C-alpha positions as CSV (number, residue, x, y, z in Angstrom):
1,M,-19.7,48.1,9.3
2,L,-16.7,46.5,11.0
3,A,-16.2,46.1,14.8
4,I,-12.8,46.4,16.1
5,L,-12.1,45.2,19.7
6,G,-9.2,46.6,21.3
7,G,-6.9,44.7,23.9
8,T,-3.7,45.2,25.8
9,G,-1.7,48.1,24.1
10,A,-4.9,49.0,22.0
11,T,-7.2,51.0,24.2
12,W,-7.5,53.4,21.3
13,L,-7.0,53.6,17.6
14,S,-5.0,56.7,16.8
15,G,-6.3,56.8,13.3
16,L,-9.9,56.7,14.1
17,E,-11.9,59.7,13.0
18,V,-14.7,59.6,16.0
19,S,-18.2,60.8,14.8
20,R,-20.1,59.7,18.0
21,R,-19.9,57.6,21.3
22,L,-22.9,55.4,22.2
23,V,-23.4,54.3,25.8
24,V,-25.3,50.8,25.5
25,R,-27.1,48.8,28.0
26,T,-27.6,45.1,27.4
27,P,-29.5,42.2,29.0
28,Y,-26.0,41.0,30.3
29,G,-25.0,44.3,32.0
30,E,-22.8,47.0,30.7
31,P,-20.0,46.4,28.2
32,S,-16.5,47.4,29.0
33,G,-17.2,51.2,27.8
34,P,-19.2,53.2,25.4
35,L,-18.9,52.1,21.7
36,V,-16.9,54.7,19.6
37,F,-18.2,55.1,16.2
38,G,-16.0,56.6,13.4
39,V,-14.1,56.1,10.2
40,L,-10.8,54.3,9.7
41,G,-9.2,53.9,6.3
42,D,-12.3,55.8,4.7
43,R,-14.7,52.9,6.1
44,P,-17.2,53.2,8.8
45,C,-16.3,51.1,12.1
46,V,-17.1,50.9,15.7
47,F,-14.5,50.6,18.3
48,L,-14.6,49.1,22.0
49,A,-11.5,48.5,24.2
50,R,-12.5,45.3,26.0
51,H,-10.3,46.1,29.0
52,G,-12.0,49.6,29.2
53,Y,-10.5,53.0,28.0
54,G,-8.4,53.1,31.0
55,H,-7.3,49.6,30.9
56,T,-8.9,48.8,34.2
57,I,-10.7,45.5,33.6
58,P,-8.8,42.3,34.0
59,P,-9.3,39.3,31.6
60,H,-11.4,37.3,33.9
61,R,-13.5,40.3,34.8
62,I,-14.5,41.4,31.3
63,N,-18.2,41.3,30.6
64,Y,-17.6,39.4,27.2
65,R,-21.3,38.6,26.7
66,A,-22.2,42.4,27.1
67,N,-19.5,43.4,24.7
68,I,-20.4,40.9,22.0
69,W,-24.1,41.5,22.5
70,A,-23.7,45.5,22.1
71,L,-21.7,45.0,19.0
72,A,-24.0,42.5,17.6
73,E,-27.0,44.9,18.2
74,Q,-25.3,47.4,16.0
75,G,-25.5,45.1,13.0
76,V,-21.7,44.8,12.5
77,T,-20.6,42.6,9.8
78,G,-17.5,41.3,11.5
79,I,-15.4,41.6,14.6
80,V,-11.7,41.9,14.4
81,A,-10.2,41.4,17.8
82,L,-6.7,42.9,18.8
83,A,-4.7,41.1,21.3
84,S,-1.3,40.7,22.7
85,V,0.2,37.2,23.0
86,G,3.3,35.2,24.4
87,G,4.9,33.4,21.6
88,I,5.6,29.7,22.0
89,R,6.3,28.7,18.4
90,S,9.9,29.6,17.4
91,Q,8.6,31.9,14.7
92,L,6.5,33.8,17.1
93,R,9.2,36.2,18.0
94,P,8.4,39.7,19.8
95,G,6.8,42.1,17.6
96,V,5.6,39.5,15.0
97,L,1.9,39.9,13.9
98,V,-0.1,36.7,14.0
99,L,-3.7,35.7,12.8
100,P,-4.5,32.4,14.8
101,D,-6.8,29.9,13.2
102,Q,-7.3,27.6,16.1
103,L,-8.1,27.7,20.0
104,L,-7.6,25.9,23.1
105,D,-9.5,27.3,26.2
106,Y,-8.1,26.8,29.7
107,T,-10.2,29.3,31.4
108,W,-12.8,28.7,34.0
109,G,-15.6,30.6,35.9
110,R,-16.5,32.9,33.0
111,Q,-19.9,33.5,31.8
112,H,-19.2,31.8,28.4
113,T,-22.7,31.4,26.6
114,F,-25.8,33.4,25.6
115,F,-27.8,30.2,25.8
116,D,-27.8,29.7,29.6
117,G,-31.2,29.6,31.6
118,S,-34.4,27.8,31.9
119,D,-36.0,30.1,29.4
120,R,-33.9,29.0,26.6
121,V,-33.5,26.2,24.5
122,V,-30.3,24.2,25.0
123,T,-28.2,25.2,21.7
124,H,-24.9,23.9,20.5
125,V,-23.2,26.0,18.0
126,D,-20.6,24.3,15.6
127,F,-17.1,25.6,16.7
128,T,-14.9,23.4,14.6
129,E,-13.2,26.4,13.1
130,P,-13.3,29.2,15.9
131,Y,-12.1,32.0,13.5
132,D,-14.2,33.1,10.5
133,E,-12.0,32.0,7.6
134,A,-13.6,34.6,5.2
135,L,-12.7,37.5,7.6
136,R,-9.1,36.0,8.0
137,K,-8.7,36.0,4.3
138,V,-9.6,39.7,4.1
139,L,-6.9,40.3,6.9
140,V,-4.2,38.3,5.0
141,Q,-5.1,40.2,1.7
142,A,-4.7,43.7,3.6
143,A,-1.4,42.5,5.0
144,K,-0.3,41.7,1.4
145,R,-1.4,45.0,0.0
146,G,0.2,47.0,2.6
147,R,3.4,44.9,2.6
148,T,2.8,44.0,6.4
149,S,4.4,41.0,7.6
150,V,1.9,38.5,9.3
151,V,2.1,35.0,10.3
152,N,-1.2,33.2,8.9
153,G,-2.3,30.5,11.4
154,G,-1.3,29.3,14.7
155,V,-3.1,27.7,17.7
156,Y,-4.0,30.4,20.6
157,A,-4.1,29.0,24.1
158,C,-6.4,31.1,26.2
159,M,-5.2,31.3,29.8
160,Q,-7.4,32.4,32.9
161,G,-4.9,35.3,33.9
162,P,-4.3,38.0,34.9
163,R,-1.1,36.7,36.0
164,L,1.2,35.3,33.4
165,E,1.9,31.6,33.1
166,T,4.5,29.4,34.8
167,A,7.1,27.8,32.7
168,A,5.6,24.4,33.5
169,E,2.2,25.7,32.2
170,V,3.8,27.0,28.9
171,R,5.4,23.6,28.4
172,R,2.1,21.7,29.2
173,V,-0.1,23.8,26.4
174,Q,2.9,23.5,24.2
175,R,2.6,19.7,24.5
176,D,-1.3,20.3,23.8
177,G,-0.3,22.0,20.4
178,A,-0.5,25.7,21.4
179,D,1.6,28.1,19.4
180,M,1.0,31.3,21.6
181,V,-0.8,32.1,24.9
182,G,-3.2,34.8,25.6
183,M,-6.1,35.5,27.9
184,T,-9.1,37.1,26.0
185,A,-10.0,34.9,23.1
186,M,-12.5,32.8,25.2
187,P,-15.4,33.0,25.5
188,E,-15.1,36.1,23.3
189,A,-14.8,34.0,20.1
190,A,-17.5,31.6,21.1
191,L,-20.1,34.3,21.8
192,A,-19.6,35.8,18.6
193,R,-20.3,32.5,17.1
194,E,-23.5,32.2,19.0
195,R,-24.6,35.6,17.8
196,G,-23.6,34.6,14.3
197,V,-21.0,37.4,13.8
198,P,-17.8,36.7,12.0
199,Y,-14.8,37.0,14.3
200,A,-11.0,36.9,13.7
201,M,-8.1,37.9,16.0
202,L,-5.1,40.0,14.9
203,A,-2.3,39.4,17.6
204,V,0.8,40.9,18.5
205,V,3.6,38.9,20.0
206,A,4.7,41.0,22.9
207,N,7.3,38.6,24.4
208,R,8.3,34.9,24.2
209,A,6.2,32.8,26.6
210,A,7.5,32.0,30.2
211,G,10.4,29.7,30.1
212,L,11.6,30.3,26.4
213,A,14.3,32.0,25.0
214,E,14.9,35.6,26.4
215,S,12.0,34.8,28.7
216,A,13.8,31.7,30.2
217,D,14.2,33.1,33.7
218,S,11.4,35.8,33.8
219,V,9.3,37.9,31.3
220,N,10.6,41.6,31.0
221,R,7.2,43.4,31.1
222,A,9.1,46.8,30.4
223,D,10.3,45.3,27.1
224,A,7.1,43.7,26.2
225,A,5.3,47.1,26.5
226,Q,7.7,48.6,24.1
227,V,7.3,45.8,21.7
228,L,3.7,46.0,22.1
229,A,3.3,49.5,21.2
230,L,5.3,49.2,18.0
231,G,3.2,46.0,17.1
232,M,-0.1,47.5,17.7
233,A,0.9,50.5,15.3
234,S,1.7,47.7,12.7
235,A,-1.8,46.1,13.5
236,E,-3.5,49.6,13.0
237,T,-1.7,50.1,9.6
238,L,-3.2,46.7,8.5
239,L,-6.6,47.6,9.7
240,K,-6.5,50.8,7.6
241,N,-5.4,48.9,4.5
242,M,-8.1,46.4,5.2
């Protein structure tokens, strides 16, 4: 059974045939909401909106440990994380779907590991490739079957949020090698790796990052919201094909 984590613009999956909801308690507190079980594209899956079903939890307040723990305890075979990003690379224009394959982490103060406490042995998980390659390939194949255009690969820079970035910050992460900016990939991806659950991200470019192209002077949030709605519809179609 696949798990789908919904982000900004994806607090629900319109094509999900719901069978049940499950309120979960974890050693790390409550996840962002009940787990929603159902069928998508004739396959069982479980859905969780990382920002809450009313989109009320900002990126730095998400209980990432509880979310990943709750999904892992259901025995999911993989997690596909939906997300919105600001495009830095010129190819990543508003509305484009992208499957990042690398990460840069600029967050701070988040509870970022399960191996934290005097009762646990210090464990260093390998994070050379932060996104599961096999799961990414399945997404690429699904995109090809459904003739859905997707950019395969890119470096995701995870920022603290909830504010958007300054133009100078975007220039900085661009020099560091970032192709896009977002706010939720970390510690989500690392926690999934610690629990041994394959994790991949399917991102929608909502807007060009601050200081670039049409966002040179400011990011138009109204336009970004419209683009994101259309992009998430395409992402859901890809998931059905998957």
